[in-house]
N, C-alpha and C positions, 0 to 999 in steps of 0.2 A: 594474765593475758596470753592468748594463743596467737602466735605470729603466723600470718598467712603468706605462703610463698606465691610469687608471681608465676606465670605459665612457664617461662624459661627455667626458673628455679625448680618448679615441679619436675621438669624433664631431668634435671641433674639429680634430684632426690630419687626419681625412678631408677636411674642408673646405679645409684648407690645401693638401692634395695635389691638389685640383682645379686649382690654379694653380702650385704649386711642384713641379718635377720634379727638384730637386737633393737631394743627400744631406743628412741632418740628424742631430743628436744630441739626447738629452733629459737634462735635469738637474733633479732635484727638490730644491728649496731647503730647507735645514735652518736652524735657529737659528744654528748656528755659522757657516754660509756667509754669513748676512746680517750678523751682529754683527761677525765678524772679517774679512769680505770676503776669504775665503781658500777657493777652490773647486778641487777636484781636476780636473786636465785628464787625463781617462782616455785610453786608447789610441785609441778611436774619434774623440774630439775632436781629438787631436793629428794623426791621419791626415787629418781633414777640413781642418784649417788648413794642413797641409803640402801637400796636393794642390792647394790654391788659391793656393799661394805666398804665404801670409800670414805664417806663422812656422814654422820648423823648430826644435823644442825642442832638438835635438842641437847646434844652433849657439849656444845661450845659455849664458852663464856663470851660476854660482850667485848668488842674491841678487835680491830684487825690484827693486833699483835697476838691475840689469843686464838687466831685462826689456825687451820691446818693446811699445809702445802702438799701438793701432789704434782707429779710430772705427767704431762699429757703429750700426745703426738698430734702435730698439726700437719695436715696434708695440703700442700699447695702445688698445683701442676704436677711435676714429676718428682717433687722433693718431699721428704718426710723430716720434720725437725722436732726436737723436744722443746717444750715450753713448760714454764712453771705456773701453776694456778694456786690461788689462795682462797680458801672458803672460810667466811667469817660472819659474825653478826655485828651490826652497827651498835655503837655504845649510846643507845637512846632507850626510851621507855618501851618502844615497840620491839626492840631487838631485831630490826629488819635484817633478813638474811641476804647476804651479798657474796659476790666473788670477784676476783680480779685476775687478769691475764698479764703476767709480767712481760713487758716489752711491747705491749699493744700499740703504744704511741709510736715507737720506732717502726713497727710493721706498717702503720698508717703512712709514715713519712716516705717509705720506700714502695708504697702502693701494693703491699701484700694484702691489706684490707682497706676498705673505704667506708665512709658514712653511708648507711643504707644497706650494707652487705648483710646477707642472711647466713648466719653460722649454723651448722648442723653438728650437734654434739651427741655422741653416743658412747657406750662402754663395751669394750670387747673383753670377754672373760675366758680364762682357761682354768685348768685344775688348780693352779697355784696363785693366780693374781687376777686383778681387773685393771684394764688400761683405758683411760679416757682418750677418745679420738675426736678431733675437731676438723671439720671440712668447711670450706667456703663455697656455698652454692651459687654465688653471684659472680665472683671474680676468682681467677687463679684456681679453677676447679681441678680436682685430681685426675690423673690419667687412669684408665681402666686397669692396667696391670698393677698400679699401686693399690687400687681397691682390692684386687685379688690377693696382693701381698698381705694386706692388713686383715681382711675378713675371711679369705679363703672361700671354699665351696663346701656345702653340706650334704647330708645323706639324702636330702629331698631330690637332688638331681638323679640319683640312681633309681629311686622309687618311681619318679616321674617317667623315666625311660621305659620301665616295665609296664606301667599303667597305660601310657599312651599307645604302646605297641598292641596291647590287648584290645583297647577301644578301637583302634584302627581296623583290626580284624573284624570286630563286631560291625563297624560302620560299612565296611566293604561287603558285608553279607546282606545288606539291604534292610528290608522291614522285618521287625520281630514282634510276635504277638504279645499282648499284655500278659505279664506273668501271672496275674490273678485270674485270667480267663475271661469269660463273657461277663457282661454287666456294664453299668454306667461308669464311664471313665472318671477318675479322680485326679486332681493335680499331681499327687504324689506318685501315681502309677508309672509315669515316664522314668522317674528316678529309681523306683523299686525294680522295674524291669531291667534297667541297665545294671544295677547291682546283682540281680539274679544271673544275668548273662556273664558277669565277671566272677561269679562264684562267691560273692560277698553276702553274708547272712544279714538280712535286714534287722536293725536293732535301734534302740533309742539311747544308746550310750553317748556321752558328750564328746568322746574322742573322734578324731578324723577317721573316715571310712576305710581308706587303703593303707594298711600297715601302720596305722596310727599317725601317718605323716601327711596324707593328702585327703581332703574332703572332696566328695563328688556331688555336684549340684547339677541337676538336669531339668529342663523345662521346655515346653513347646510354645508358650505364649510370650507376650511382652510385659509380663508382670515384674514387679520389683524383685530383686534378689534377696532371699532370706539369709541373713548372716547367722543368727542363733536366737534361741529362746532363753529368756532369763526373767523370772518374776522379780518385781521390785520389792523393796522393803517398806514397811509402814510405821516404824517406830516414830512416835511424836506427831502422828497425823490423826485426822478424825476417824480413820478406819481402825486404828489401834484402840480407840475409846469405845467403839461400838461392837467390835468383834475380838474376843479374847484369844481365840484360836488362830495362830499364825497360818495354819494350813487352809483356813476358810476365808482368809482376808481378800484373796483375789475375787472370790465370788461375792463377798461383802461389798467390794468396790463396785462391781457391776450392779449390784442391787441398789446401792446408794446413788450412783451417778448415771445409771443407765436410763433408757427410755422404754416405754411400753412396746412389747414385741408385737409387730403387726400380724404374726402368724400363730403365736402361742399365747392363748389367754392365760393370765396369771403369771406371766413371765416378763422379765426385762432384758433387753438387748443392749450390748455395748460393742459396736463395731465402728471403730474410729482409727484414723491415722493421726499421730501426734508429732508435730514438729516444734521448732522454737517459736517464740512470740513473733519474730520478724519473718518467719517462714511458716505461717500458720497453715494447718492442714485440716482443721475440723471447726465446727460451729458451736461446740459445747464449752469452749473456753479453756480447754486443756492445752498446755504447752510445756516444752522442755527447756531447762536452763542449766548450763554447765557452770558449776561452782568449783573453781580451781582450788581455792584455799581450803575448803572443807572436803575436797576430793570426792565430789558427788555429782551425778547428773540428776537433777531434781525434776519431778513431775509436778507441775503447779496448775491451779485452776483460777481463772479470772472470775471474781465475783462482781466487780464493777470496774470502772475505768481506773480507779486508784487502789483497789483492794484485790488481793489475791491470797491464796492459801497453798501451803505445801501439802500434797495429797499422797505422795509416794516418792521413792528415790532409789537409785542404784549407787553403791560406792564404787570408786574407780577400780579398786583391787578386784572385785568380783567381775566387773565388765572386762578388764584386761585379761584376767585368767580365762574367761569363757571365750573371748575373741581369739586368743592364741591357741587354746586347746582345740577349738573347732576348726581353725584355719591355719595350721602351720604352712600348708599350701592347699590350693583349691583348684580342681578342674571343673570348669563351668561348661557343660555340654548342652548344645542346642539340638533339638530334634523336631521332626514333623510327624504328624499322625494321619492315619487313614483307617477306615473301617472295612474289614473283609470277613465275610461269613459271620457277621454279628460280633466280631472281636476287633477291638481297637489294636492297631499295629503301630510301632514306632520305628523311625529311621533316624539314626544319629549321624549328623553330617558336619558339625562344626564344634570347636572347643577352644577355650582359653585357659591357660595355666597361670594362676597367680600365686605369688609367694607371700611369705610372712606379712601380715597386716601390721600397721603401725598405730599404736594406741593414740598418740598425739594427733595423728591425722583423723582417726575415728572421732575424736572430740571436736576437731575443727569442722568436720563434715556434719556433725549434729548441729553445730552453730549455723552453718550455711544452708541447712535444709537438705543436704544430699543424703543423709541418713535419718530415718524416722523410726517411730515405734508404733506398731499395730496392736491395738487391744481388740481381741476377737472372742466373744463369748456371750452366753445368755444364762440366766438363772431365775429361780422363782422369786416373787415379790415379797414373800414372807415365809416364816416357818423354816423347815429344813431346806438347805441349799440343794437344789436339783437343777440340772442343766448341763452345759458343756462349755469347756474352755478349749478353743482350737489351737492353743499354743501362741500366746502373745509373743511377738517377735520383733527384733531389731532388723530393719531392712534397708537396703541401699539401692539407689537408682543406678542402672547399668552404666550410664555415662561416667559415674564417679568410681567405678570399680578399679580402674587403673590408678586412680589417685590414692585410694585406701591401701591397695596392695603394692603400689610402686612398680614392681616388675610383673608385667602381664604379657605372656607369649601366646600369640594366635596360632592355632593348629588347624590345618585343613585335614579333615578325616577322610575325605573322598579319595 
């Protein structure tokens, strides 16, 4: 289960993310969790602990007495206190993964935590160790100076100061001609021109544009924000059966599920936006499903009201890696354009700086429809694959940008 924060809890999480660039999980406390001190360790939580070398549940024997104990820091208001956590597996056939927080009943009695509170759990790492940190986003929320004490400030701040200064100089200079010169304007031209003005060589590497720390996104319209491109995997799907070459499976997907191209005879198109079943975005039956236990975002296709099939998937590890590699921080720049002497010119006038995205939030926004996947391409109907893939991409609605990235700072460039 992915726990959804309320709006006021979102605001607290956003404050935390001004300082914390690490992954986190959310758990909403129930009466049973507090009274029995028996809390489900879901797949995301287990992944967080394993990646920090704190505990691997696969190594544990059944029974709470065979668990492993660790000290965590609990931040409440202006106070930091050490608490003990026990990670264990239930002594049953399923070996259910659980954890307990020593003293949680006493915390409830003195109103440090309450039923319905949303706990934010993260891990802070240094060169020698990893420290579990717990914050309450509903009640007794921590002071900002305590957040600074725990999480500190990173190298992104210094890079952002240099980048924003350069872009302000560009903005104050007014309109700039398209760096490619005359010709029909393409959506990517506004970004390519800004990078040219900044002295950044245009490339297709997966790393962030500026010093490997800040991605630069620029646009003139009201289109969705592109987060990153990442092709899905096809093992165990119909595509694997009909196309042996992994390199050709994206084209095979378009060939199998696409529709006749209205402009190119002998070709099939597949231009669709894919959301979850409850936030459907297309009429071809494709939808996304977040599978926590198998650590996958699945792409499925409805065949009938009761029947569906798995047609592709992305594993959590690949999605998390690409999201963090592309967006350690992002400067979202808005521009306007005009035509002068047959050349399109751009003026950059507004920007927002977002910091490290959170993968748990990424998954919850997929479920709510805030993040979707665009399939964009065409190919031949038979024989050798010929056509074009425009870069199938994960995209986000602008109004959800501050939710995914937590910390978003508006910058007036004029």
